[in-house]
C-alpha positions in Angstrom: 54.0 -27.1 -25.9 56.8 -29.6 -26.6 57.5 -30.8 -30.1 59.3 -34.1 -30.8 60.5 -35.0 -34.3 61.9 -38.6 -34.5 64.4 -40.0 -37.0 66.8 -43.0 -37.1 69.5 -41.3 -35.1 67.6 -39.4 -32.4 64.9 -36.8 -31.6 64.8 -33.1 -32.4 63.1 -31.4 -29.5 61.5 -27.9 -29.1 60.8 -27.2 -25.5 59.7 -23.8 -24.2 61.1 -22.2 -27.4 64.5 -24.0 -27.0 65.6 -26.4 -29.8 67.9 -29.3 -29.0 68.6 -32.8 -30.0 68.5 -36.0 -28.0 70.8 -38.6 -29.6 69.7 -42.2 -29.9 72.5 -43.5 -27.5 71.5 -41.0 -24.8 67.9 -42.0 -25.1 68.8 -45.7 -24.9 71.0 -45.2 -21.9 68.4 -43.1 -20.1 65.4 -45.4 -20.8 67.4 -48.7 -20.7 65.7 -50.0 -23.9 66.7 -50.2 -27.5 65.7 -47.1 -29.4 62.9 -48.7 -31.5 61.2 -49.9 -28.3 61.2 -46.6 -26.5 57.9 -44.7 -26.6 57.1 -41.1 -27.4 55.8 -40.8 -23.9 59.1 -41.9 -22.4 61.0 -39.4 -24.5 58.5 -36.6 -23.4 59.1 -37.6 -19.8 62.8 -37.1 -20.3 62.2 -33.5 -21.4 59.3 -32.4 -19.2 58.9 -32.8 -15.5 55.2 -33.5 -15.5 54.1 -33.8 -19.1 50.4 -34.0 -20.1 50.4 -37.5 -21.7 47.5 -37.9 -24.1 46.6 -40.8 -26.2 48.3 -44.2 -26.4 52.1 -44.3 -26.2 53.7 -45.0 -29.6 57.0 -46.9 -30.1 59.7 -45.1 -32.0 60.0 -48.1 -34.3 56.4 -47.7 -35.3 56.6 -44.0 -35.7 59.6 -44.4 -38.1 57.8 -46.9 -40.4 
């Protein structure tokens, strides 16, 4: 299971027992959207090859409110 923890500057990720950080700028460059408009599903797809996407995607801007 992959865990994503969002904050104003990026995302802390735990993937297969490995912890790392995706910085805001890296995410914006990869997704080609401003950070608040990126969804949790898009970030998950950056981390996992074929993630099980459940539920509705949520914008980071909405998660941080």
